[in-house]
Z-matrix of the N, CA and C atoms (Angstrom, degrees):
N
C 1 1.439
C 2 1.501 1 108.79
N 3 1.315 2 113.89 1 146.91
C 4 1.479 3 119.46 2 176.80
C 5 1.509 4 108.58 3 -70.96
N 6 1.354 5 115.08 4 157.28
C 7 1.443 6 119.76 5 178.33
C 8 1.548 7 110.02 6 -71.58
N 9 1.281 8 114.15 7 158.46
C 10 1.477 9 119.45 8 177.85
C 11 1.521 10 110.31 9 -67.21
N 12 1.321 11 115.30 10 143.81
C 13 1.444 12 122.20 11 173.95
C 14 1.516 13 107.47 12 -105.60
N 15 1.357 14 116.17 13 126.17
C 16 1.457 15 116.63 14 -171.22
C 17 1.528 16 113.82 15 -120.71
N 18 1.298 17 115.20 16 60.52
C 19 1.460 18 118.61 17 171.45
C 20 1.512 19 106.96 18 -119.01
N 21 1.330 20 119.22 19 159.26
C 22 1.484 21 120.81 20 -179.29
C 23 1.561 22 111.60 21 -60.40
N 24 1.335 23 116.08 22 -36.29
C 25 1.443 24 119.94 23 -179.82
C 26 1.530 25 110.88 24 -66.63
N 27 1.345 26 115.12 25 -48.21
C 28 1.445 27 120.37 26 179.32
C 29 1.535 28 110.77 27 -62.38
N 30 1.294 29 117.37 28 -41.05
C 31 1.481 30 121.66 29 -179.66
C 32 1.519 31 108.28 30 -65.69
N 33 1.319 32 119.83 31 -40.01
C 34 1.467 33 122.58 32 176.88
C 35 1.500 34 111.16 33 -61.72
N 36 1.320 35 118.49 34 -41.93
C 37 1.468 36 121.49 35 177.27
C 38 1.505 37 110.85 36 -64.18
N 39 1.345 38 117.65 37 -44.69
C 40 1.442 39 121.84 38 177.87
C 41 1.566 40 111.82 39 -58.49
N 42 1.303 41 114.97 40 -47.13
C 43 1.486 42 118.39 41 -178.75
C 44 1.519 43 111.23 42 -64.90
N 45 1.330 44 117.08 43 -41.25
C 46 1.463 45 120.20 44 177.36
C 47 1.550 46 110.43 45 -62.32
N 48 1.306 47 114.59 46 -43.68
C 49 1.487 48 118.64 47 -177.78
C 50 1.533 49 111.17 48 -66.83
N 51 1.326 50 118.76 49 -42.26
C 52 1.465 51 116.71 50 -177.40
C 53 1.563 52 109.85 51 -67.96
N 54 1.277 53 118.30 52 -33.99
C 55 1.458 54 120.60 53 176.81
C 56 1.524 55 111.46 54 -64.66
N 57 1.347 56 117.65 55 -45.02
C 58 1.402 57 121.19 56 176.60
C 59 1.502 58 113.31 57 -66.36
N 60 1.366 59 117.92 58 -43.96
C 61 1.469 60 120.02 59 179.19
C 62 1.508 61 110.69 60 -61.91
N 63 1.336 62 118.59 61 -32.42
C 64 1.455 63 120.88 62 -178.89
C 65 1.537 64 109.30 63 -71.59
N 66 1.316 65 116.65 64 -39.48
C 67 1.478 66 119.41 65 -176.72
C 68 1.510 67 112.97 66 -81.57
N 69 1.375 68 117.96 67 -39.25
C 70 1.449 69 118.86 68 -169.90
C 71 1.532 70 111.88 69 -113.47
N 72 1.328 71 118.26 70 -16.78
C 73 1.433 72 121.25 71 -172.70
C 74 1.533 73 110.54 72 93.21
N 75 1.321 74 115.01 73 153.46
C 76 1.495 75 121.69 74 179.82
C 77 1.524 76 112.30 75 -57.66
N 78 1.325 77 116.03 76 -53.02
C 79 1.473 78 120.56 77 -174.13
C 80 1.524 79 110.69 78 -63.28
N 81 1.308 80 117.55 79 -39.37
C 82 1.462 81 119.67 80 -173.66
C 83 1.476 82 113.01 81 -82.30
N 84 1.322 83 118.33 82 -7.27
C 85 1.503 84 121.43 83 179.36
C 86 1.538 85 108.27 84 -91.71
N 87 1.277 86 115.91 85 127.36
C 88 1.469 87 121.66 86 178.85
C 89 1.526 88 110.09 87 -92.21
N 90 1.331 89 116.41 88 156.25
C 91 1.449 90 119.63 89 175.05
C 92 1.511 91 110.69 90 -64.24
N 93 1.360 92 117.15 91 -30.91
C 94 1.464 93 119.54 92 175.65
C 95 1.503 94 112.90 93 -59.34
N 96 1.351 95 115.44 94 -44.42
C 97 1.471 96 119.51 95 177.99
C 98 1.521 97 112.51 96 -63.84
N 99 1.314 98 115.41 97 -38.82
C 100 1.477 99 118.19 98 178.98
C 101 1.535 100 111.61 99 -63.54
N 102 1.343 101 115.75 100 -47.49
C 103 1.464 102 116.94 101 -177.17
C 104 1.537 103 111.18 102 -68.89
N 105 1.327 104 116.63 103 -34.65
C 106 1.498 105 118.76 104 176.33
C 107 1.538 106 108.93 105 -63.29
N 108 1.342 107 117.50 106 -44.26
C 109 1.426 108 120.47 107 -177.50
C 110 1.534 109 112.05 108 -66.04
N 111 1.365 110 115.61 109 -33.64
C 112 1.417 111 120.60 110 -179.32
C 113 1.534 112 113.59 111 -86.17
N 114 1.339 113 114.94 112 -11.87
C 115 1.509 114 119.47 113 -177.93
C 116 1.534 115 112.64 114 69.01
N 117 1.340 116 115.93 115 35.29
C 118 1.470 117 121.49 116 176.24
C 119 1.520 118 109.72 117 -126.35
N 120 1.309 119 115.81 118 -177.10
C 121 1.429 120 122.03 119 178.10
C 122 1.550 121 111.30 120 -103.79
N 123 1.289 122 114.44 121 160.88
C 124 1.519 123 118.44 122 176.85
C 125 1.529 124 112.15 123 -57.27
N 126 1.347 125 118.11 124 -43.56
C 127 1.464 126 115.76 125 179.12
C 128 1.529 127 113.49 126 -59.59
N 129 1.342 128 116.75 127 -30.73
C 130 1.476 129 118.90 128 175.54
C 131 1.515 130 112.20 129 -65.08
N 132 1.368 131 115.79 130 -43.70
C 133 1.441 132 118.17 131 177.41
C 134 1.467 133 111.19 132 -59.63
N 135 1.348 134 116.38 133 -45.56
C 136 1.466 135 118.26 134 -177.49
C 137 1.534 136 113.05 135 -72.21
N 138 1.315 137 117.34 136 -24.77
C 139 1.481 138 121.29 137 176.56
C 140 1.521 139 109.18 138 -65.06
N 141 1.338 140 115.11 139 -45.16
C 142 1.489 141 119.20 140 -175.98
C 143 1.536 142 112.01 141 -82.32
N 144 1.331 143 118.93 142 -33.21
C 145 1.440 144 120.54 143 -166.49
C 146 1.546 145 114.78 144 -125.27
N 147 1.316 146 117.07 145 -6.83
C 148 1.518 147 123.35 146 178.33
C 149 1.520 148 112.93 147 69.35
N 150 1.325 149 120.45 148 -40.93
C 151 1.458 150 124.01 149 -178.29
C 152 1.502 151 111.40 150 -161.24
N 153 1.293 152 116.46 151 171.16
C 154 1.464 153 121.54 152 176.89
C 155 1.564 154 109.57 153 -60.87
N 156 1.333 155 115.76 154 -40.11
C 157 1.457 156 120.73 155 177.30
C 158 1.479 157 111.84 156 -63.19
N 159 1.375 158 116.10 157 -41.08
C 160 1.477 159 120.92 158 177.84
C 161 1.514 160 109.35 159 -65.45
N 162 1.298 161 119.45 160 -35.51
C 163 1.471 162 123.57 161 174.23
C 164 1.506 163 110.88 162 -62.11
N 165 1.352 164 117.01 163 -42.79
C 166 1.458 165 121.47 164 179.03
C 167 1.511 166 109.38 165 -62.32
N 168 1.309 167 117.72 166 -41.94
C 169 1.489 168 119.18 167 -179.88
C 170 1.532 169 110.00 168 -65.58
N 171 1.361 170 116.29 169 -37.07
C 172 1.438 171 119.25 170 179.06
C 173 1.530 172 110.61 171 -67.60
N 174 1.371 173 117.09 172 -34.79
C 175 1.434 174 119.90 173 178.52
C 176 1.498 175 108.60 174 -64.43
N 177 1.349 176 118.48 175 -43.16
C 178 1.441 177 122.57 176 178.72
C 179 1.565 178 109.96 177 -60.37
N 180 1.346 179 115.76 178 -47.77
C 181 1.462 180 116.95 179 179.38
C 182 1.502 181 113.26 180 -63.11
N 183 1.335 182 115.99 181 -40.00
C 184 1.476 183 121.94 182 -178.54
C 185 1.520 184 112.11 183 -58.32
N 186 1.332 185 115.67 184 -39.74
C 187 1.456 186 119.64 185 -176.61
C 188 1.523 187 114.80 186 -96.47
N 189 1.311 188 117.19 187 -31.91
C 190 1.472 189 118.30 188 -176.74
C 191 1.519 190 112.82 189 -84.52
N 192 1.327 191 117.73 190 -30.65
C 193 1.477 192 119.94 191 -178.44
C 194 1.568 193 110.50 192 -59.68
N 195 1.333 194 118.31 193 -53.28
C 196 1.469 195 116.13 194 178.01
C 197 1.539 196 114.93 195 -65.00
N 198 1.344 197 114.68 196 -30.27
C 199 1.431 198 118.81 197 177.00
C 200 1.502 199 111.13 198 -63.10
N 201 1.356 200 117.30 199 -50.26
C 202 1.490 201 122.20 200 -179.02
C 203 1.549 202 109.28 201 -65.20
N 204 1.351 203 118.47 202 -33.45
C 205 1.433 204 119.50 203 177.86
C 206 1.503 205 110.62 204 -66.92
N 207 1.309 206 119.15 205 -41.33
C 208 1.459 207 123.19 206 175.94
C 209 1.497 208 111.88 207 -63.07
N 210 1.325 209 116.32 208 -44.91
C 211 1.477 210 122.28 209 -178.30
C 212 1.537 211 108.63 210 -62.55
N 213 1.323 212 116.85 211 -43.61
C 214 1.475 213 121.86 212 179.45
C 215 1.532 214 108.60 213 -59.69
N 216 1.319 215 117.76 214 -45.76
C 217 1.487 216 120.56 215 -177.31
C 218 1.528 217 110.12 216 -65.16
N 219 1.339 218 117.41 217 -37.96
C 220 1.478 219 121.20 218 178.59
C 221 1.515 220 110.00 219 -63.65
N 222 1.297 221 118.46 220 -41.61
C 223 1.459 222 122.53 221 -179.17
C 224 1.519 223 111.56 222 -66.24
N 225 1.371 224 113.65 223 -34.66
C 226 1.471 225 118.21 224 -177.85
C 227 1.535 226 114.65 225 -82.70
N 228 1.332 227 116.58 226 -18.63
C 229 1.462 228 121.04 227 -178.34
C 230 1.607 229 109.69 228 -67.91
N 231 1.303 230 117.04 229 140.19
C 232 1.477 231 118.88 230 178.65
C 233 1.516 232 109.69 231 -72.88
N 234 1.337 233 116.10 232 125.96
C 235 1.456 234 123.29 233 175.99
C 236 1.541 235 107.37 234 -166.79
N 237 1.294 236 115.80 235 167.17
C 238 1.478 237 119.09 236 179.08
C 239 1.532 238 109.61 237 -65.49
N 240 1.323 239 117.48 238 154.42
C 241 1.468 240 119.77 239 -177.81
C 242 1.538 241 112.16 240 -58.91
N 243 1.300 242 119.59 241 -40.38
C 244 1.470 243 123.07 242 176.53
C 245 1.521 244 111.12 243 -60.32
N 246 1.367 245 115.23 244 -48.39
C 247 1.468 246 120.07 245 178.93
C 248 1.519 247 112.24 246 -62.23
N 249 1.350 248 116.51 247 -35.27
C 250 1.464 249 120.14 248 177.50
C 251 1.505 250 110.13 249 -63.86
N 252 1.318 251 119.15 250 -42.61
C 253 1.451 252 121.32 251 177.73
C 254 1.507 253 110.69 252 -63.46
N 255 1.302 254 118.30 253 -43.35
C 256 1.453 255 122.81 254 179.86
C 257 1.534 256 108.99 255 -60.30
N 258 1.303 257 116.39 256 -44.43
C 259 1.458 258 119.07 257 -178.41
C 260 1.527 259 113.33 258 -67.96
N 261 1.347 260 116.67 259 -35.41
C 262 1.458 261 119.78 260 175.90
C 263 1.522 262 110.56 261 -64.28
N 264 1.307 263 118.16 262 -42.69
C 265 1.457 264 122.20 263 177.42
C 266 1.532 265 109.01 264 -64.05
N 267 1.319 266 116.80 265 -47.15
C 268 1.465 267 120.32 266 -176.89
C 269 1.507 268 111.74 267 -63.41
N 270 1.307 269 118.72 268 -38.13
C 271 1.475 270 121.48 269 178.12
C 272 1.536 271 108.98 270 -59.09
N 273 1.303 272 116.74 271 -45.90
C 274 1.481 273 119.43 272 178.84
C 275 1.568 274 110.62 273 -60.01
N 276 1.313 275 115.65 274 -52.61
C 277 1.462 276 120.23 275 -175.82
C 278 1.545 277 112.45 276 -61.50
N 279 1.345 278 114.01 277 -46.52
C 280 1.440 279 118.83 278 -176.19
C 281 1.509 280 112.47 279 -68.46
N 282 1.345 281 116.63 280 -37.49
C 283 1.466 282 119.67 281 179.96
C 284 1.540 283 110.96 282 -67.22
N 285 1.320 284 116.38 283 -40.28
C 286 1.437 285 120.14 284 178.47
C 287 1.495 286 112.59 285 -68.40
N 288 1.328 287 116.48 286 -36.90
C 289 1.479 288 121.40 287 175.93
C 290 1.551 289 110.17 288 -64.64
N 291 1.305 290 116.92 289 -42.03
C 292 1.482 291 120.10 290 179.44
C 293 1.529 292 113.69 291 -73.13
N 294 1.343 293 115.47 292 -22.38
C 295 1.464 294 120.15 293 179.75
C 296 1.542 295 108.64 294 -125.20
N 297 1.293 296 115.62 295 59.50
C 298 1.475 297 123.70 296 -172.32
C 299 1.551 298 109.89 297 -60.75
N 300 1.330 299 118.38 298 -43.41
C 301 1.456 300 118.08 299 -179.06
C 302 1.530 301 112.77 300 -64.30
N 303 1.332 302 115.57 301 -40.73
C 304 1.470 303 117.08 302 176.96
C 305 1.512 304 110.85 303 -64.94
N 306 1.312 305 117.99 304 -43.93
C 307 1.467 306 122.41 305 179.71
C 308 1.508 307 109.39 306 -59.63
N 309 1.298 308 119.34 307 -42.31
C 310 1.426 309 122.12 308 179.84
C 311 1.496 310 112.55 309 -63.88
N 312 1.351 311 116.52 310 -43.18
C 313 1.473 312 120.99 311 175.86
C 314 1.541 313 110.64 312 -63.28
N 315 1.309 314 115.89 313 -47.45
C 316 1.462 315 122.07 314 -177.93
C 317 1.484 316 111.55 315 -57.37
N 318 1.344 317 116.80 316 -51.48
C 319 1.483 318 121.72 317 -176.71
C 320 1.553 319 109.80 318 -68.64
N 321 1.304 320 119.35 319 -33.98
C 322 1.445 321 119.09 320 178.34
C 323 1.506 322 112.80 321 -62.64
N 324 1.341 323 116.23 322 -39.11
C 325 1.458 324 120.45 323 175.58
C 326 1.514 325 111.63 324 -74.48
N 327 1.319 326 116.86 325 -43.90
C 328 1.477 327 121.88 326 -178.03
C 329 1.533 328 111.28 327 -57.10
N 330 1.360 329 116.52 328 -46.30
C 331 1.440 330 120.72 329 -179.00
C 332 1.514 331 113.14 330 -94.66
N 333 1.347 332 116.68 331 6.21
C 334 1.470 333 119.46 332 -179.96
C 335 1.485 334 111.70 333 -85.00
N 336 1.346 335 115.28 334 -169.48
C 337 1.494 336 120.07 335 -176.46
C 338 1.508 337 113.25 336 -61.06
N 339 1.328 338 113.54 337 140.45
C 340 1.478 339 120.20 338 -179.51
C 341 1.543 340 110.13 339 -65.42
N 342 1.289 341 117.60 340 -24.99
C 343 1.495 342 121.39 341 -177.59
C 344 1.546 343 110.65 342 -72.31
N 345 1.304 344 118.24 343 -19.00
C 346 1.433 345 119.98 344 179.14
C 347 1.516 346 108.86 345 -60.91
N 348 1.349 347 119.42 346 124.83
C 349 1.467 348 118.81 347 -178.48
C 350 1.525 349 113.54 348 -62.51
N 351 1.299 350 117.98 349 -21.62
C 352 1.442 351 120.31 350 177.76
C 353 1.529 352 112.85 351 -73.86
N 354 1.341 353 115.70 352 -19.02
C 355 1.468 354 119.98 353 -178.69
C 356 1.531 355 109.66 354 -57.73
N 357 1.298 356 117.07 355 -45.85
C 358 1.465 357 122.58 356 178.84
C 359 1.550 358 111.46 357 -61.86
N 360 1.322 359 116.02 358 -42.58
C 361 1.466 360 120.46 359 178.16
C 362 1.511 361 110.91 360 -62.59
N 363 1.309 362 116.07 361 -41.00
C 364 1.494 363 120.85 362 -178.75
C 365 1.558 364 108.72 363 -68.11
N 366 1.335 365 116.99 364 -46.43
C 367 1.460 366 119.81 365 177.59
C 368 1.523 367 111.45 366 -58.34
N 369 1.301 368 117.18 367 -43.94
C 370 1.507 369 119.76 368 179.07
C 371 1.487 370 110.25 369 -63.12
N 372 1.342 371 117.66 370 -36.61
C 373 1.475 372 119.86 371 -177.85
C 374 1.496 373 113.12 372 -73.52
N 375 1.349 374 118.94 373 -16.15
C 376 1.467 375 121.01 374 -178.88
C 377 1.512 376 113.07 375 -94.78
N 378 1.288 377 117.42 376 -6.76
C 379 1.486 378 119.38 377 -176.99
C 380 1.528 379 110.42 378 -59.61
N 381 1.317 380 117.51 379 -40.69
C 382 1.436 381 121.32 380 179.30
C 383 1.513 382 112.20 381 -60.82
N 384 1.326 383 115.99 382 -43.47
C 385 1.476 384 120.90 383 178.52
C 386 1.499 385 111.47 384 -65.30
N 387 1.318 386 117.27 385 -38.94
C 388 1.448 387 121.27 386 176.38
C 389 1.498 388 112.33 387 -61.52
N 390 1.346 389 115.22 388 -39.54
C 391 1.490 390 120.05 389 177.63
C 392 1.503 391 110.93 390 -65.87
N 393 1.333 392 118.20 391 -35.42
C 394 1.480 393 120.37 392 -179.78
C 395 1.543 394 109.64 393 -70.14
N 396 1.334 395 116.88 394 -39.37
C 397 1.472 396 119.44 395 178.48
C 398 1.523 397 109.32 396 -64.63
N 399 1.328 398 117.14 397 -41.12
C 400 1.443 399 121.56 398 177.22
C 401 1.532 400 111.83 399 -61.19
N 402 1.297 401 115.18 400 -44.40
C 403 1.493 402 119.02 401 176.44
C 404 1.514 403 111.74 402 -58.31
N 405 1.326 404 116.54 403 -41.49
C 406 1.471 405 120.50 404 -177.55
C 407 1.531 406 108.54 405 -66.58
N 408 1.323 407 118.90 406 -43.57
C 409 1.431 408 121.87 407 178.09
C 410 1.518 409 112.67 408 -62.95
N 411 1.335 410 114.93 409 -40.39
C 412 1.495 411 120.58 410 178.98
C 413 1.520 412 110.51 411 -65.80
N 414 1.337 413 117.83 412 -38.98
C 415 1.485 414 120.79 413 176.63
C 416 1.500 415 110.93 414 -66.41
N 417 1.303 416 118.16 415 -33.10
C 418 1.510 417 122.16 416 178.97
C 419 1.548 418 108.13 417 -63.93
N 420 1.296 419 116.04 418 -41.23
C 421 1.474 420 120.17 419 -179.16
C 422 1.538 421 109.05 420 -71.32
N 423 1.315 422 117.56 421 -42.52
C 424 1.447 423 119.58 422 179.17
C 425 1.481 424 112.67 423 -62.70
N 426 1.333 425 117.87 424 -29.54
C 427 1.502 426 122.14 425 178.26
C 428 1.540 427 112.26 426 -84.70
N 429 1.344 428 116.41 427 -1.86
C 430 1.445 429 120.60 428 178.12
C 431 1.568 430 114.86 429 84.44
N 432 1.307 431 114.03 430 9.75
C 433 1.510 432 117.94 431 179.84
C 434 1.522 433 111.89 432 -69.61
N 435 1.326 434 114.43 433 -35.60
C 436 1.481 435 121.34 434 174.45
C 437 1.518 436 108.08 435 -134.35
N 438 1.316 437 119.01 436 164.96
C 439 1.436 438 124.44 437 173.24
C 440 1.493 439 108.78 438 -69.79
N 441 1.339 440 116.85 439 147.37
C 442 1.455 441 119.54 440 -178.74
C 443 1.498 442 113.05 441 -61.17
N 444 1.335 443 119.54 442 -25.65
C 445 1.473 444 123.03 443 178.81
C 446 1.511 445 110.85 444 -71.51
N 447 1.331 446 118.84 445 -10.84
C 448 1.453 447 122.81 446 -173.77
C 449 1.541 448 113.33 447 -100.85
N 450 1.328 449 116.97 448 5.07
C 451 1.477 450 118.64 449 -178.74
C 452 1.521 451 112.94 450 -57.84
N 453 1.301 452 117.18 451 -48.78
C 454 1.459 453 119.96 452 -177.25
C 455 1.536 454 110.02 453 -65.80
N 456 1.327 455 115.58 454 -37.43
C 457 1.511 456 117.87 455 177.94
C 458 1.501 457 111.32 456 -63.40
N 459 1.334 458 116.55 457 -42.17
C 460 1.478 459 120.11 458 -179.67
C 461 1.525 460 109.24 459 -66.24
N 462 1.306 461 117.67 460 -43.31
C 463 1.435 462 122.75 461 -179.09
C 464 1.548 463 109.91 462 -60.04
N 465 1.296 464 117.55 463 -46.88
C 466 1.474 465 121.78 464 179.51
C 467 1.499 466 111.49 465 -64.78
N 468 1.331 467 116.55 466 -45.52
C 469 1.479 468 121.83 467 -179.17
C 470 1.566 469 110.19 468 -63.25
N 471 1.322 470 116.27 469 -42.72
C 472 1.492 471 118.54 470 177.27
C 473 1.504 472 110.45 471 -60.22
N 474 1.293 473 117.10 472 -47.55
C 475 1.477 474 119.09 473 178.94
C 476 1.522 475 112.86 474 -59.45
N 477 1.352 476 115.83 475 -43.48
C 478 1.440 477 119.64 476 -179.96
C 479 1.501 478 113.48 477 -63.41
N 480 1.337 479 115.76 478 -46.37
C 481 1.485 480 118.74 479 -179.44
C 482 1.532 481 111.98 480 -68.07
N 483 1.329 482 117.71 481 -38.91
C 484 1.445 483 120.96 482 177.95
C 485 1.556 484 108.97 483 -60.66
N 486 1.307 485 114.67 484 -48.89
C 487 1.483 486 119.73 485 -178.50
C 488 1.516 487 111.89 486 -61.34
N 489 1.357 488 115.80 487 -41.69
C 490 1.440 489 120.91 488 178.39
C 491 1.546 490 112.21 489 -58.22
N 492 1.300 491 114.79 490 -50.66
C 493 1.473 492 120.35 491 -178.43
C 494 1.534 493 112.85 492 -69.56
N 495 1.335 494 117.04 493 -34.27
C 496 1.481 495 119.73 494 175.47
C 497 1.517 496 109.04 495 -63.53
N 498 1.317 497 117.14 496 -45.31
C 499 1.460 498 119.19 497 178.19
C 500 1.495 499 113.17 498 -59.78
N 501 1.302 500 116.51 499 -44.06
C 502 1.498 501 119.68 500 174.85
C 503 1.541 502 110.68 501 -59.43
N 504 1.266 503 117.38 502 -39.92
C 505 1.452 504 121.93 503 179.75
C 506 1.544 505 111.02 504 -65.79
N 507 1.349 506 115.16 505 -46.36
C 508 1.452 507 119.09 506 178.55
C 509 1.536 508 111.19 507 -57.64
N 510 1.337 509 115.68 508 -42.17
C 511 1.444 510 119.08 509 -178.38
C 512 1.552 511 110.84 510 -79.07
N 513 1.333 512 115.30 511 -0.66
C 514 1.455 513 121.37 512 -177.37
C 515 1.479 514 113.74 513 57.19
N 516 1.362 515 115.04 514 35.86
C 517 1.448 516 120.58 515 177.09
C 518 1.511 517 111.52 516 -96.99
N 519 1.319 518 115.57 517 -5.87
C 520 1.491 519 119.34 518 179.65
C 521 1.554 520 106.81 519 -156.47
N 522 1.300 521 112.83 520 145.24
C 523 1.492 522 118.98 521 172.49
C 524 1.523 523 107.35 522 -101.72
N 525 1.283 524 114.68 523 130.46
C 526 1.495 525 117.73 524 178.79
C 527 1.502 526 111.13 525 -91.07
N 528 1.318 527 115.48 526 153.53
C 529 1.427 528 123.41 527 175.25
C 530 1.520 529 108.53 528 -145.75
N 531 1.305 530 116.38 529 171.95
C 532 1.469 531 118.60 530 177.23
C 533 1.525 532 109.63 531 -62.41
N 534 1.329 533 117.75 532 -29.58
C 535 1.469 534 120.09 533 178.02
C 536 1.514 535 112.54 534 -62.72
N 537 1.326 536 116.52 535 -33.83
C 538 1.457 537 120.25 536 174.88
C 539 1.553 538 109.38 537 -61.29
N 540 1.317 539 115.49 538 -45.31
C 541 1.458 540 121.33 539 179.83
C 542 1.526 541 110.18 540 -60.60
N 543 1.324 542 116.99 541 -40.64
C 544 1.486 543 120.38 542 179.22
C 545 1.521 544 109.00 543 -65.26
N 546 1.307 545 117.24 544 -42.96
C 547 1.472 546 118.59 545 -178.82
C 548 1.546 547 111.70 546 -66.37
N 549 1.316 548 116.16 547 -38.55
C 550 1.468 549 120.23 548 178.85
C 551 1.539 550 109.37 549 -60.28
N 552 1.309 551 116.95 550 -49.20
C 553 1.433 552 121.31 551 -177.02
C 554 1.565 553 110.99 552 -66.09
N 555 1.296 554 116.13 553 -45.39
C 556 1.489 555 118.10 554 -178.65
C 557 1.491 556 111.23 555 -63.41
N 558 1.366 557 119.20 556 -41.16
C 559 1.476 558 120.80 557 179.55
C 560 1.498 559 109.95 558 -64.07
N 561 1.325 560 117.61 559 -45.38
C 562 1.504 561 121.41 560 179.21
C 563 1.501 562 111.15 561 -61.72
N 564 1.300 563 117.96 562 -47.21
C 565 1.481 564 119.33 563 -179.73
C 566 1.548 565 112.65 564 -63.72
N 567 1.349 566 114.66 565 -42.81
C 568 1.458 567 116.99 566 177.33
C 569 1.514 568 112.07 567 -60.86
N 570 1.314 569 116.70 568 -39.91
C 571 1.452 570 121.77 569 -178.98
C 572 1.479 571 111.80 570 -66.26
N 573 1.345 572 116.67 571 -41.47
C 574 1.456 573 121.42 572 -178.09
C 575 1.525 574 109.52 573 -70.74
N 576 1.310 575 118.35 574 -39.83
C 577 1.424 576 120.95 575 177.58
C 578 1.525 577 111.88 576 -63.93
N 579 1.355 578 115.02 577 -41.39
C 580 1.453 579 119.26 578 -177.88
C 581 1.484 580 112.94 579 -68.51
N 582 1.335 581 116.09 580 -24.97
C 583 1.503 582 119.94 581 179.81
C 584 1.519 583 112.75 582 -77.81
N 585 1.321 584 118.96 583 -8.06
C 586 1.449 585 123.21 584 178.19
C 587 1.523 586 111.98 585 74.39
N 588 1.364 587 115.32 586 -162.98
C 589 1.489 588 119.08 587 -174.26
C 590 1.562 589 110.67 588 -91.11
């Protein structure tokens, strides 16, 4: 991913782009619409981002970099294993709630056609997040919260539940709270414990 661009003009272009990408999709959004929404010219867009694809990569960096930084700090903070899982789930839900347009754009590409050239970019950008979820599940097993044989099951279940609730949030069919994160973690842990080793 390209590095973040931190000028007011570049930020305005990023915000305009993510709003349009969320409403219309990446392919259906023209550079003309982006520059009109941002109140800039096409040469300004190309100066900062080189292309619409470069702008997309900058959008991903702009929103995912602080998210992964927050997730990393949550994993590193001292807390009980259960509370760590709750906080990891809550960071995902709260961040997507606070950045609904970005989440909508991200998920539309992530779950969209594999032929979309952005699909590879999105998959590459999520590898870091996947590694952090795996680390959290592994720490849960090391702390005795689940059996070591259940790490992959916890990792998969966490991803599934997080994605489910984020999609409900994007569609504004549910409001998330920390209590939702608590319920997700408790249900998953109870289920994994009940299933034995």
